[in-house]
Structures are given as structure tokens and as C-alpha cells.
KOLROFI-778034 format. One record per atom (N, C-alpha, C, O): x, y, z; residue in three letters. Coordinates in steps of 0.2 Angstrom, whole numbers, padded with zeros to 4 digits, always signed. Each point is the difference from the previous one (the first is absolute). Layout:
<nodes>
XYZALA
...
</nodes>
This chain:
<nodes>
-0133+0037+0006MET
-0001+0002-0007MET
-0007-0001-0003MET
-0003-0005+0002MET
+0001+0009-0006SER
-0007-0001-0004SER
+0001-0005-0005SER
+0005-0002-0002SER
-0011-0001+0000TRP
+0000-0005-0005TRP
+0002+0002-0006TRP
+0003-0003-0004TRP
-0004+0010+0002THR
+0003+0003-0006THR
+0008+0000+0000THR
+0003-0003-0005THR
+0000+0005+0011ASP
+0007-0001+0000ASP
+0003-0007+0000ASP
+0005-0001-0004ASP
-0009-0003+0007THR
+0002-0007+0000THR
+0000-0003-0007THR
+0004-0004-0003THR
-0010+0006-0001SER
+0000-0003-0007SER
+0005+0003-0004SER
+0003-0003-0005SER
-0001+0010+0006ILE
+0005+0003-0004ILE
+0007-0004+0001ILE
+0003-0001-0005ILE
-0002+0000+0011LEU
+0006-0003+0002LEU
+0001-0007-0003LEU
+0005-0002-0003LEU
-0011-0002+0003PHE
+0000-0007-0003PHE
+0001+0001-0008PHE
+0005-0004-0002PHE
-0008+0008-0001ILE
+0000+0000-0007ILE
+0007+0002-0002ILE
+0003-0002-0005ILE
+0000+0008+0008ILE
+0007+0002-0002ILE
+0005-0005+0002ILE
+0004-0001-0004ILE
-0005-0003+0009SER
+0005-0005+0002SER
+0000-0006-0005SER
+0005-0002-0002SER
-0011+0000+0000LEU
-0001-0005-0005LEU
+0003+0002-0007LEU
+0004-0004-0002LEU
-0005+0010+0000ILE
+0003+0002-0006ILE
+0007+0000+0000ILE
+0004-0002-0004ILE
-0001+0006+0009ALA
+0007+0001+0001ALA
+0004-0007+0001ALA
+0005-0001-0004ALA
-0008-0003+0007ASN
+0004-0007+0001ASN
-0001-0004-0005ASN
+0004-0005-0001ASN
-0010+0005-0003SER
+0000-0004-0006SER
+0005+0002-0005SER
+0004-0004-0003SER
-0003+0011+0002PHE
+0005+0002-0005PHE
+0007-0002+0003PHE
+0005-0002-0004PHE
-0004+0003+0010SER
+0007-0001+0003SER
+0001-0008-0001SER
+0006-0001-0001SER
-0010-0003+0003ALA
+0001-0007-0001ALA
+0001-0002-0007ALA
+0004-0005-0002ALA
-0007+0008-0003PHE
+0001-0001-0007PHE
+0007+0002-0002PHE
+0004-0003-0004PHE
-0002+0009+0006ALA
+0007+0003-0003ALA
+0006-0002+0005ALA
+0005+0001-0002ALA
-0007-0003+0008GLY
+0006-0002+0004GLY
+0002+0006+0005GLY
+0006+0001+0002GLY
-0011+0003+0000GLY
+0001+0006+0005GLY
-0004+0006-0002GLY
-0002+0001-0006GLY
+0002+0004+0011GLY
-0003+0006-0002GLY
-0007+0002+0004GLY
-0003+0005-0002GLY
+0001-0010+0006ALA
-0007+0002+0004ALA
+0000+0006+0003ALA
-0005+0004+0001ALA
+0011-0002+0002GLY
+0000+0007+0004GLY
-0001+0006-0004GLY
-0001+0005+0002GLY
+0002-0006-0009LEU
-0001+0006-0004LEU
-0007+0003+0001LEU
-0001+0006+0000LEU
-0004-0010+0001ILE
-0007+0002+0001ILE
-0002+0000+0007ILE
-0003+0004+0003ILE
+0004-0010+0000GLN
-0002-0001+0007GLN
+0002+0004+0005GLN
-0003+0003+0005GLN
+0010-0002-0004PHE
+0003+0005+0005PHE
-0002+0007+0000PHE
-0002+0003+0005PHE
+0002+0000-0011PRO
-0003+0007-0001PRO
-0007+0001+0003PRO
-0002+0005+0003PRO
-0002-0010-0005VAL
-0007+0000+0002VAL
-0001+0000+0008VAL
-0004+0003+0003VAL
+0008-0007+0000LEU
+0000+0000+0007LEU
+0002+0007+0003LEU
-0004+0002+0005LEU
+0008+0001-0007ILE
+0002+0007+0002ILE
-0006+0005-0002ILE
-0001+0004+0004ILE
-0001-0005-0010PHE
-0006+0004-0002PHE
-0006+0000+0005PHE
-0003+0005+0001PHE
+0002-0011+0001LEU
-0006-0002+0005LEU
+0002+0002+0007LEU
-0004-0001+0005LEU
+0010+0004-0004GLY
+0001+0003+0007GLY
+0006-0003+0004GLY
+0001+0002+0006GLY
+0002-0007-0008LEU
+0005-0003+0004LEU
+0007+0004-0001LEU
+0001+0003-0005LEU
+0002-0004+0011SER
+0007+0003+0000SER
+0005-0004-0005SER
-0002-0006-0001SER
+0008+0009-0001PHE
+0004-0004-0004PHE
+0002-0007+0003PHE
+0000-0005-0003PHE
+0002+0005+0010SER
+0002-0006+0003SER
-0005-0005+0001SER
+0001-0006-0001SER
-0007+0009+0003ALA
-0006-0005+0001ALA
-0002-0003-0007ALA
-0002-0006-0001ALA
+0002+0010-0004ALA
-0002-0002-0007ALA
+0005-0006-0003ALA
-0001-0005-0002ALA
+0008+0007+0004LEU
+0005-0005-0003LEU
-0001-0006+0004LEU
+0001-0006-0003LEU
-0002+0006+0010THR
+0000-0007+0003THR
-0006-0003-0002THR
+0000-0007-0001THR
-0006+0010+0001THR
-0006-0003-0002THR
+0000-0003-0007THR
-0002-0006-0001THR
+0005+0009-0004HIS
+0001-0002-0006HIS
+0005-0006-0001HIS
-0002-0005-0003HIS
+0007+0005+0007LYS
+0005-0006+0000LYS
-0004-0006+0003LYS
+0001-0005-0003LYS
-0005+0006+0008ILE
-0003-0006+0003ILE
-0005-0003-0006ILE
+0000-0006-0001ILE
-0004+0010-0002ALA
-0005-0002-0005ALA
+0004-0003-0006ALA
-0003-0005-0003ALA
+0009+0007+0002SER
+0003-0002-0006SER
+0003-0007+0001SER
+0001-0004-0005SER
-0001+0001+0011VAL
+0002-0006+0001VAL
-0005-0005-0003VAL
+0002-0006-0002VAL
-0008+0008+0003PHE
-0006-0004-0003PHE
+0000-0001-0007PHE
-0003-0004-0003PHE
+0006+0009-0001LEU
+0001+0000-0007LEU
+0005-0006-0001LEU
-0001-0004-0005LEU
+0006+0003+0009GLY
+0004-0006-0001GLY
-0003-0006+0002GLY
+0001-0005-0003GLY
-0006+0005+0008ILE
-0003-0006+0001ILE
-0005-0002-0006ILE
+0000-0006-0002ILE
-0004+0010+0000GLY
-0004-0001-0006GLY
+0004-0003-0006GLY
-0002-0004-0003GLY
+0008+0008+0002ALA
+0004-0002-0006ALA
+0003-0007+0001ALA
+0000-0004-0004ALA
+0002+0002+0010THR
+0003-0006+0002THR
-0005-0006-0001THR
+0001-0005-0003THR
-0007+0006+0005LEU
-0006-0005-0001LEU
-0001-0002-0007LEU
-0001-0005-0002LEU
+0002+0011-0002ARG
-0001-0002-0008ARG
+0006-0003-0003ARG
+0000-0005-0004ARG
+0006+0008+0006ASN
+0006-0003-0003ASN
+0002-0007+0002ASN
+0003-0003-0004ASN
-0005+0001+0010LEU
+0002-0006+0003LEU
-0004-0006-0004LEU
+0001-0006+0001LEU
-0006+0008-0005LEU
-0004-0004-0004LEU
+0004-0002-0006LEU
-0002-0005-0003LEU
+0007+0009+0001GLU
+0004-0001-0006GLU
+0006-0003+0003GLU
+0000-0004+0005GLU
+0006+0005-0009ASN
+0006-0003+0002ASN
+0003+0003+0007ASN
+0000+0006+0000ASN
+0002-0010+0004PRO
+0003+0003+0007PRO
+0007+0004-0002PRO
+0003-0002-0005PRO
-0002+0006+0010LEU
+0006+0004-0001LEU
+0007-0005+0002LEU
-0001-0005+0003LEU
+0006+0007-0006ASP
+0007-0003+0002ASP
+0001+0002+0007ASP
+0002+0006+0001ASP
-0001-0011+0003ARG
+0001+0002+0008ARG
+0006+0004+0001ARG
+0001+0004+0004ARG
+0005-0007-0007LYS
+0006+0003+0001LYS
+0000+0007-0003LYS
+0003+0005+0003LYS
-0006-0003-0009PHE
+0000+0006-0003PHE
-0004+0005+0005PHE
+0002+0006+0001PHE
-0008-0009+0001ALA
-0004+0004+0004ALA
+0003+0002+0007ALA
-0001+0006+0002ALA
+0005-0011+0001SER
+0003+0002+0006SER
+0006+0005-0001SER
+0001+0004+0004SER
+0002-0004-0010LEU
+0005+0005-0002LEU
-0003+0007+0000LEU
+0003+0005+0003LEU
-0009-0004-0006ILE
-0004+0006+0000ILE
-0001+0002+0007ILE
+0000+0006+0002ILE
-0003-0010+0002LEU
-0002+0002+0007LEU
+0006+0002+0004LEU
+0000+0005+0004LEU
+0005-0009-0004ILE
+0006+0001+0004ILE
+0004+0007-0002ILE
+0002+0003+0004ILE
-0002-0002-0010SER
+0003+0006-0003SER
-0004+0006+0002SER
+0002+0006+0002SER
-0009-0006-0003GLY
-0004+0006+0001GLY
-0003+0002+0007GLY
+0000+0006+0001GLY
-0001-0011+0003LEU
-0003+0001+0006LEU
+0004+0005+0005LEU
-0003+0004+0003LEU
+0010-0005-0003PRO
+0003+0005+0004PRO
+0000+0007-0002PRO
-0001+0004+0004PRO
+0000-0003-0011GLY
-0001+0006-0003GLY
-0006+0003+0002GLY
-0001+0006+0002GLY
-0005-0010-0002VAL
-0006+0002+0002VAL
+0000+0003+0007VAL
-0003+0005+0002VAL
+0006-0009+0003LEU
+0000+0002+0007LEU
+0004+0007+0001LEU
-0003+0004+0003LEU
+0008-0003-0007ILE
+0004+0006+0000ILE
-0004+0006-0002ILE
-0001+0005+0003ILE
-0003-0006-0009GLY
-0004+0005-0003GLY
-0006+0002+0005GLY
-0001+0006+0000GLY
-0002-0011+0003ALA
-0006+0001+0004ALA
+0002+0004+0006ALA
-0004+0003+0003ALA
+0010-0004-0001ASN
+0002+0003+0007ASN
+0003+0007-0001ASN
+0001+0004+0005ASN
+0000-0002-0012ILE
+0003+0007-0001ILE
-0005+0005-0003ILE
+0000+0006+0001ILE
-0006-0009-0004ILE
-0004+0004-0004ILE
-0004+0005+0004ILE
-0001+0006-0002ILE
-0001-0008+0008LEU
-0004+0005+0004LEU
+0004+0006+0003LEU
-0003+0004+0002LEU
+0009-0005-0003ASP
+0004+0006+0003ASP
+0004+0004-0005ASP
+0003+0005+0001ASP
-0004-0007-0008VAL
+0003+0003-0005VAL
-0005+0003-0005VAL
-0004-0003-0002VAL
+0005+0010+0000PRO
-0004+0003-0005PRO
+0001-0004-0007PRO
+0005-0001-0002PRO
-0011-0001-0001SER
+0000-0005-0005SER
-0001+0004-0007SER
+0001-0004-0005SER
-0002+0010+0005ARG
-0001+0003-0007ARG
+0005+0000-0005ARG
-0001-0002-0006ARG
+0007+0003+0008TYR
+0006-0001-0005TYR
+0000-0007-0002TYR
+0002-0001-0006TYR
-0002-0003+0010ALA
+0000-0007-0001ALA
-0005-0003-0005ALA
+0001-0004-0005ALA
-0007+0007+0006GLU
-0006-0002-0004GLU
+0001+0003-0008GLU
-0001-0004-0004GLU
+0004+0010+0004VAL
+0001+0003-0007VAL
+0006-0004-0003VAL
-0001-0002-0006VAL
+0006+0000+0009ALA
+0005-0004-0003ALA
-0002-0007-0002ALA
+0001-0003-0005ALA
-0006+0000+0010LEU
-0003-0006-0002LEU
-0004+0000-0006LEU
-0001-0005-0004LEU
-0003+0011+0004GLY
-0004+0001-0006GLY
+0004+0000-0007GLY
-0002-0004-0005GLY
+0007+0007+0005LEU
+0004+0001-0006LEU
+0003-0007-0002LEU
+0000-0002-0005LEU
+0002-0002+0011LEU
+0003-0007-0002LEU
-0005-0004-0002LEU
+0001-0005-0004LEU
-0007+0005+0007THR
-0006-0004-0002THR
-0002+0001-0008THR
-0001-0005-0003THR
+0001+0011+0001ILE
-0001+0002-0007ILE
+0005-0003-0004ILE
-0001-0003-0006ILE
+0007+0003+0008CYS
+0006-0003-0004CYS
-0001-0008+0000CYS
+0002-0003-0006CYS
-0005+0000+0011LEU
-0001-0007-0001LEU
-0005-0001-0005LEU
+0001-0005-0005LEU
-0007+0009+0004GLY
-0005-0001-0005GLY
+0003+0001-0007GLY
-0001-0004-0005GLY
+0005+0009+0004ILE
+0003+0002-0006ILE
+0005-0006-0002ILE
+0000-0002-0006ILE
+0004+0000+0011TYR
+0005-0006-0002TYR
-0004-0006-0002TYR
+0002-0003-0005TYR
-0007+0001+0008SER
-0004-0006-0002SER
-0003+0002-0007SER
+0000-0005-0004SER
-0002+0011+0003PHE
-0004+0001-0007PHE
+0005+0000-0006PHE
-0001-0003-0005PHE
+0007+0005+0006VAL
+0005+0000-0005VAL
+0004-0007-0001VAL
+0004+0000-0004VAL
-0006-0004+0008ASN
+0003-0007+0000ASN
-0006-0005-0001ASN
-0002-0003+0004ASN
-0001+0003-0010PRO
-0006-0004-0002PRO
+0000-0007+0002PRO
-0005-0003+0002PRO
+0011-0001-0002GLN
+0000-0007+0001GLN
+0002-0001+0008GLN
+0000-0006+0002GLN
+0001+0011+0002LEU
+0001-0001+0007LEU
-0005-0003+0003LEU
-0006+0001+0000LEU
+0008-0007+0004GLY
-0005-0003+0004GLY
-0005-0004-0003GLY
-0005-0002+0003GLY
+0006+0000-0010GLN
-0005-0004-0003GLN
+0001-0007+0001GLN
-0005-0004-0001GLN
+0011+0002+0003GLN
+0001-0007+0001GLN
+0006-0001+0006GLN
+0004+0005+0000GLN
-0004-0010+0003THR
+0005-0001+0006THR
+0006-0002-0003THR
+0001-0006-0003THR
+0005+0010+0004ILE
+0006-0002-0002ILE
+0005+0001+0006ILE
+0002+0006+0001ILE
-0001-0011+0003ALA
+0004+0001+0006ALA
+0007+0003-0001ALA
+0004-0002-0004ALA
-0003+0008+0008THR
+0006+0003-0001THR
+0003+0002+0007THR
-0004+0000+0005THR
+0010+0001-0005HIS
+0004+0002+0006HIS
-0001-0005+0006HIS
-0002+0003+0006HIS
+0002-0009-0007ARG
-0001-0005+0005ARG
+0007-0003+0002ARG
+0000-0006+0001ARG
+0004+0011+0001ASN
+0007-0002+0003ASN
+0001+0004+0006ASN
-0004+0005+0002ASN
+0009-0006+0002LYS
+0001+0004+0006LYS
+0000+0007-0001LYS
-0003+0004+0004LYS
+0007-0001-0009HIS
+0000+0007-0002HIS
-0007+0003-0001HIS
-0002+0005+0002HIS
-0001-0009-0007GLY
-0007+0002-0002GLY
-0005+0000+0006GLY
-0004+0005+0001GLY
+0004-0010+0003TYR
-0004+0000+0006TYR
+0002+0006+0005TYR
-0005+0003+0003TYR
+0011-0002-0002ALA
+0002+0006+0004ALA
-0003+0006-0002ALA
-0003+0004+0004ALA
+0004-0002-0010ILE
-0003+0006-0003ILE
-0008+0000+0000ILE
-0003+0005+0002ILE
+0000-0011-0003GLY
-0007-0001+0000GLY
-0003+0001+0007GLY
-0005+0004+0001GLY
+0009-0007+0004CYS
-0003+0001+0007CYS
+0001+0007+0002CYS
-0004+0003+0004CYS
+0009+0001-0006SER
+0001+0007+0002SER
-0005+0004-0003SER
-0003+0005+0004SER
+0001-0006-0010GLY
-0006+0003-0003GLY
-0006-0001+0004GLY
-0004+0005+0001GLY
+0002-0011+0001LEU
-0006-0002+0003LEU
+0000+0004+0007LEU
-0005+0002+0003LEU
+0011-0002+0000PHE
+0001+0003+0007PHE
-0002+0008-0001PHE
-0004+0002+0004PHE
+0007+0001-0009PHE
-0002+0007-0001PHE
-0007+0001-0001PHE
-0003+0005+0002PHE
+0000-0009-0006ILE
-0007+0001-0002ILE
-0004-0002+0007ILE
-0005+0003+0001ILE
+0007-0007+0003GLY
-0003-0001+0006GLY
+0000+0006+0005GLY
-0005+0001+0003GLY
+0010+0003-0003VAL
+0000+0006+0004VAL
-0005+0005-0003VAL
-0004+0003+0004VAL
+0003-0003-0011LEU
-0005+0004-0003LEU
-0007-0002+0002LEU
-0004+0004+0001LEU
+0003-0011-0001ASN
-0006-0003+0002ASN
-0002+0002+0007ASN
-0006+0001+0001ASN
+0010-0001+0003GLY
-0001+0001+0007GLY
-0002+0007+0002GLY
-0003+0002+0004GLY
+0006+0003-0009SER
+0000+0007+0002SER
-0005+0004-0004SER
-0002+0005+0002SER
+0000-0007-0008LEU
-0004+0003-0005LEU
-0006-0004-0001LEU
-0001-0006+0001LEU
-0004+0010-0005THR
-0007-0003+0000THR
-0002-0003-0007THR
-0004-0004+0000THR
+0007+0006-0005SER
-0002-0001-0007SER
+0005-0003-0004SER
+0006+0003-0001SER
-0007-0009-0002GLY
+0004-0002-0006GLY
+0006-0004+0001GLY
+0003-0002-0005GLY
-0001+0000+0011THR
+0006-0004+0001THR
-0001-0007-0002THR
+0005-0003-0002THR
-0011+0000+0002GLY
-0001-0006-0003GLY
+0002+0000-0007GLY
+0003-0005-0003GLY
-0004+0010-0001LEU
+0002+0001-0007LEU
+0008-0001-0001LEU
+0002-0002-0005LEU
+0001+0005+0010PHE
+0008-0001+0000PHE
+0002-0007+0000PHE
+0004-0002-0003PHE
-0007-0002+0008VAL
+0001-0007+0001VAL
-0001-0003-0007VAL
+0004-0005-0002VAL
-0010+0006+0000THR
-0002-0004-0007THR
+0005+0001-0005THR
+0002-0004-0003THR
+0000+0011+0002LEU
+0005+0001-0006LEU
+0007-0003+0002LEU
+0003-0002-0005LEU
-0001+0003+0011TRP
+0006-0003+0002TRP
+0001-0008-0001TRP
+0005-0002-0002TRP
-0011-0001+0004LEU
+0000-0007-0002LEU
+0000-0002-0007LEU
+0003-0005-0002LEU
-0006+0009-0002VAL
+0000-0001-0007VAL
+0007+0002-0003VAL
+0003-0004-0004VAL
-0001+0010+0006ARG
+0007+0002-0004ARG
+0006-0003+0003ARG
+0004-0002-0004ARG
-0004+0001+0010TRP
+0007-0003+0003TRP
+0000-0008+0000TRP
+0005-0003-0002TRP
-0011+0000+0004PHE
+0000-0007+0001PHE
-0003-0004-0006PHE
+0000-0006+0000PHE
-0003+0010-0005GLY
-0002-0003-0006GLY
-0007-0003+0000GLY
-0002-0004-0004GLY
-0002+0006+0009LEU
-0007-0003+0000LEU
-0004+0004-0005LEU
+0001+0005-0002LEU
-0007-0009+0000ASP
-0005+0003-0004ASP
-0004+0004+0004ASP
-0001-0001+0006ASP
-0003+0006-0009TYR
-0004+0004+0005TYR
-0005-0004+0004TYR
-0002+0002+0006TYR
-0001-0007-0009LYS
-0006-0004+0003LYS
+0003-0003+0007LYS
-0003+0000+0005LYS
+0009-0003-0006THR
+0003-0003+0006THR
+0003+0005+0005THR
-0001-0001+0006THR
+0004+0006-0009ALA
+0002+0006+0005ALA
-0006+0003+0004ALA
+0001+0001+0006ALA
-0006+0000-0009VAL
-0006+0003+0003VAL
-0002-0005+0006VAL
-0002+0002+0005VAL
+0002-0009-0007ALA
-0002-0005+0006ALA
+0004+0001+0006ALA
-0002+0000+0005ALA
+0009+0000-0006TYR
+0005+0001+0005TYR
-0002+0006+0004TYR
+0000+0000+0006TYR
-0001+0006-0010THR
-0001+0006+0003THR
-0006+0000+0005THR
+0000+0003+0006THR
-0005-0005-0009LEU
-0007+0000+0004LEU
+0000-0004+0006LEU
-0002+0002+0005LEU
+0006-0008-0005ILE
+0000-0004+0005ILE
+0005+0002+0006ILE
-0002+0001+0005ILE
+0008+0000-0008LEU
+0005+0002+0005LEU
+0000+0007+0002LEU
+0001+0001+0006LEU
-0002+0004-0010VAL
+0000+0007+0002VAL
-0007+0001+0003VAL
+0000+0003+0005VAL
-0005-0005-0009GLY
-0007+0002+0003GLY
-0001-0003+0007GLY
-0003+0003+0004GLY
+0005-0009-0003LEU
-0002-0004+0006LEU
+0006+0001+0005LEU
-0002+0002+0006LEU
+0008-0003-0007PHE
+0005+0000+0005PHE
+0003+0006+0001PHE
+0001+0003+0006PHE
+0002+0001-0011TRP
+0003+0006+0000TRP
-0005+0005+0003TRP
+0001+0004+0005TRP
-0007-0003-0008ASN
-0005+0004+0003ASN
-0003-0002+0007ASN
-0001+0005+0004ASN
+0001-0011-0003GLY
-0002-0002+0007GLY
+0005+0002+0005GLY
-0001+0002+0006GLY
+0008-0003-0007THR
+0005+0003+0004THR
+0000+0007+0001THR
+0000+0003+0006THR
-0001+0001-0011GLY
-0001+0007+0000GLY
-0006+0002+0004GLY
+0000+0005+0004GLY
-0005-0008-0005ALA
-0007+0001+0004ALA
+0001-0001+0007ALA
-0002+0005+0004ALA
+0006-0010-0002ILE
+0001-0001+0008ILE
+0004+0005+0003ILE
-0001+0003+0005ILE
+0007-0001-0009SER
+0004+0005+0002SER
-0003+0007+0001SER
+0001+0003+0005SER
-0005-0001-0010LEU
-0003+0006+0000LEU
-0006+0000+0005LEU
-0001+0005+0004LEU
-0002-0011-0003GLY
-0006+0000+0005GLY
+0003+0001+0007GLY
-0004+0002+0004GLY
+0010-0004-0003LEU
+0002+0001+0007LEU
+0002+0007+0001LEU
+0002+0002+0006LEU
-0001+0002-0011GLN
+0002+0007+0001GLN
-0006+0005-0001GLN
+0001+0006+0002GLN
-0006-0008-0006SER
-0005+0005-0002SER
-0007-0002+0001SER
-0001-0006+0002SER
-0004+0010-0003GLU
-0007-0001+0001GLU
-0002-0005-0005GLU
+0002+0001-0006GLU
-0007-0005+0007ILE
-0003-0004-0005ILE
-0008+0001+0001ILE
-0003+0000+0005ILE
+0000+0002-0011LEU
-0007+0001+0000LEU
-0004-0007-0001LEU
-0001-0002-0006LEU
+0000-0001+0011TRP
-0003-0007+0000TRP
-0007+0000-0004TRP
-0001-0005-0003TRP
-0003+0010+0004SER
-0007+0000-0003SER
+0001+0001-0007SER
-0005-0002-0004SER
+0010+0004+0001TRP
+0001+0001-0007TRP
+0002-0006-0004TRP
+0000-0001-0006TRP
+0003-0004+0010LEU
+0003-0006-0003LEU
-0004-0005-0003LEU
+0002-0003-0005LEU
-0008+0002+0008PRO
-0004-0005-0004PRO
-0002+0001-0007PRO
+0001-0005-0004PRO
-0002+0011+0002ALA
-0002+0002-0007ALA
+0007-0001-0004ALA
+0000-0003-0005ALA
+0005+0006+0008LEU
+0007-0001-0004LEU
+0002-0007+0000LEU
+0003-0002-0006LEU
-0004-0002+0011ILE
+0003-0007+0000ILE
-0004-0004-0006ILE
+0002-0004-0003ILE
-0009+0005+0003LEU
-0004-0004-0004LEU
+0002+0002-0007LEU
+0000-0004-0005LEU
+0000+0011+0003GLY
+0002+0002-0006GLY
+0007-0002-0002GLY
+0001-0002-0006GLY
+0004+0001+0010SER
+0007-0002-0001SER
+0000-0008-0002SER
+0003-0002-0004SER
-0007-0001+0008LEU
+0000-0007+0000LEU
-0003-0002-0007LEU
+0002-0005-0004LEU
-0008+0007+0002LEU
-0003-0001-0006LEU
+0003+0003-0006LEU
+0001-0004-0005LEU
+0002+0010+0006GLY
+0004+0003-0006GLY
+0006-0004-0001GLY
+0002-0001-0006GLY
+0002-0002+0011GLY
+0006-0004-0001GLY
-0002-0006-0003GLY
+0004-0002-0005GLY
-0009-0001+0006TYR
-0002-0007-0003TYR
-0002+0002-0007TYR
+0002-0004-0005TYR
-0006+0009+0003ILE
-0002+0002-0006ILE
+0005+0002-0005ILE
+0001-0003-0005ILE
+0004+0007+0008GLY
+0005+0002-0004GLY
+0005-0006-0002GLY
+0003+0000-0005GLY
-0002-0004+0010ALA
+0005-0006-0001ALA
-0003-0004-0005ALA
+0003-0003-0004ALA
-0010+0002+0004HIS
-0003-0004-0005HIS
+0001+0002-0007HIS
+0001-0003-0005HIS
-0002+0010+0004LEU
+0000+0003-0006LEU
+0008+0000-0003LEU
+0001-0002-0006LEU
+0003+0002+0011ALA
+0008+0000-0002ALA
+0001-0007-0003ALA
+0004-0001-0005ALA
-0006-0004+0009ILE
+0001-0007-0002ILE
-0003-0001-0007ILE
+0003-0004-0004ILE
-0009+0006+0003LYS
-0004-0001-0006LYS
+0003+0004-0006LYS
+0000-0003-0006LYS
+0002+0009+0007LYS
+0002+0004-0006LYS
+0007-0001-0002LYS
+0002+0001-0005LYS
+0002-0002+0010GLY
+0007-0002-0001GLY
+0005+0006+0000GLY
-0003+0006+0001GLY
+0009-0007-0003SER
+0005+0005+0001SER
-0001+0006-0005SER
+0002+0006+0002SER
-0004-0007-0008ARG
-0001+0006-0005ARG
-0005+0005+0003ARG
+0002+0006+0000ARG
-0008-0008+0003TRP
-0004+0005+0003TRP
+0002+0003+0006TRP
-0001+0006+0002TRP
+0004-0010+0002ILE
+0003+0002+0007ILE
+0005+0006-0002ILE
+0000+0005+0004ILE
+0005-0006-0009LYS
+0005+0005-0002LYS
-0004+0006-0001LYS
+0003+0006+0002LYS
-0008-0006-0006LEU
-0003+0006-0002LEU
-0003+0004+0006LEU
+0001+0006+0000LEU
-0005-0010+0004VAL
-0003+0003+0006VAL
+0006+0003+0005VAL
-0001+0005+0003VAL
+0006-0009-0003TYR
+0006+0002+0004TYR
+0002+0007-0002TYR
+0001+0004+0004TYR
+0000-0003-0010GLU
+0003+0006-0003GLU
-0005+0006+0001GLU
+0002+0005+0002GLU
-0008-0006-0002ILE
-0005+0005+0001ILE
+0000+0002+0007ILE
+0000+0006+0002ILE
+0000-0011+0003ILE
-0001+0001+0007ILE
+0007+0004+0002ILE
-0001+0004+0005ILE
+0007-0006-0007THR
+0006+0003+0002THR
+0000+0008-0002THR
+0002+0004+0004THR
-0005-0003-0010LEU
+0000+0007-0002LEU
-0005+0004+0005LEU
+0001+0006+0001LEU
-0007-0009+0000LEU
-0005+0003+0004LEU
+0003+0001+0007LEU
-0001+0006+0003LEU
+0004-0011+0000ILE
+0002+0001+0007ILE
+0006+0005+0000ILE
+0000+0004+0005ILE
+0004-0004-0010GLY
+0006+0005+0000GLY
-0003+0007+0000GLY
+0003+0004+0004GLY
-0008-0003-0008LEU
-0002+0007-0001LEU
-0004+0002+0007LEU
+0001+0005+0002LEU
-0004-0010+0001LYS
-0004+0001+0006LYS
+0005+0002+0006LYS
-0001+0005+0004LYS
+0007-0009-0004LEU
+0005+0002+0005LEU
+0003+0007-0001LEU
+0002+0003+0005LEU
-0001-0001-0011ILE
+0003+0006-0002ILE
-0004+0006+0002ILE
+0002+0005+0003ILE
-0009-0006-0005ILE
-0005+0005+0001ILE
-0002+0001+0007ILE
-0001+0006+0003ILE
+0001-0012+0001GLY
-0001+0001+0007GLY
-0008-0001+0001GLY
-0002+0000+0006GLY
</nodes>
């Protein structure tokens, strides 16, 4: 790669991952299409993007662990529920035409943003809900389904986790984003990256710029989320969901 291409990759990765870490998802909206535009095949771009996105989780984790630690039991629940879905999604995506799924996901993503917008008090404070056996069963099923999407698609699934944690389990946006960045960014994406890496080509020479941008962007975005709080996160979340939804529909 030329220095120009490397610089473009780094800047785009930094911007995409900063916004993603602030809103709780969405780095693939910018980063993944750029990899294809620069000449990678769909499968190589998907795998390379997944690997780089793990470092978004690392950067965000480094910043969030300076604040309040996660509830270990609740974090374990998210991992146990979602990781099997990630593996399933990663193992079917390379053999399945994804266009119809992307359009459907785009429409659903827009609905997430609209739902958040028309509920102005949503996610402004933590009010624990559905913390019984029935509630956990539905909550885990939702996380499993989102895990399948995470393993198989490129953009916006972290946003689904963020809103699901807010809507179903009653977390505020700030706390939900922290869980999403650490558990989805680091563990879900890490699992998907390993699975895809065993099946597809990895562009190793492209990764240093992407990794550095993801790492710094994850830290910067997580820092802004902590400092700005749930009100600003909610606003950025709504903007990002609408942009990602439109991008998925337009293609």
C-alpha cells in the first residue's frame, strides 16, 4: 500500500470508530465500504474489518475500565447469549447472498432510531427491568438473534445491542454503550473475526492503519461518551442509526 492509502485508511478508521464508540455501534457504515472501494473483495473486506473492529473494543475497554467496572454476571449473560449466534452468523454469511438481508436490516435500523427519537426519556437513567426468569429468557433470545446478525453482517449490529439493553433491561444509554463496546466490540467481534479468518483471506498489510485508527477511535469515542452522558449519546445514536439504515438500503 502507498502512504496515501495508508493515511486514508487510518483517518477513516479513526473517524468511524470514534463515532461508533460514542454511539454504541456503526463503525462498519464507513470503514467496510471504503475497504471494498479500495479494491478488496467482499469476503476479504469483511474479515479484515472484523479483525480491526476488535481493537475498537480494546480501546473502549481501556477507557471504560477507568470508570465503574461492569457487572460480571450481567456481562457473562450477554456473552453466553450472543457468542453462539455470532459463530452461526459467521459460518453462513460467506455462502449466502446478503443483499436482501441488508435491506431488511437497514429498515429495521431506521426503526430503531425512530423509536428512540419518539421516546425522549428512553435510556436517560437506569431502571432495572425484566430481571426474572421469563425476562432473562426473552432478553437472552434477543441477544442470540443479534449475535447471528453480528457474525453475518457488517454494519450497525452493535446499535441493536445498545438499544436492546436500554429497552429490555432498563439500562441508561451511557451504561449500555459501555457493555456494547467491551462485550460486542471485543468478544463478539473477536469470535467473528477468528471464524471468518479461518474461511477467508486477510489483508495483513492493511491492518496496521486500521488497527491504530480503531484503537484510538475506540478510546476517544468511549471518553466522549463518558463525559457527555446519556442525553448526547441518545442524540448521536439516533443520527447514526438513520445513516446506517439508509446506507444499508441504498447499498
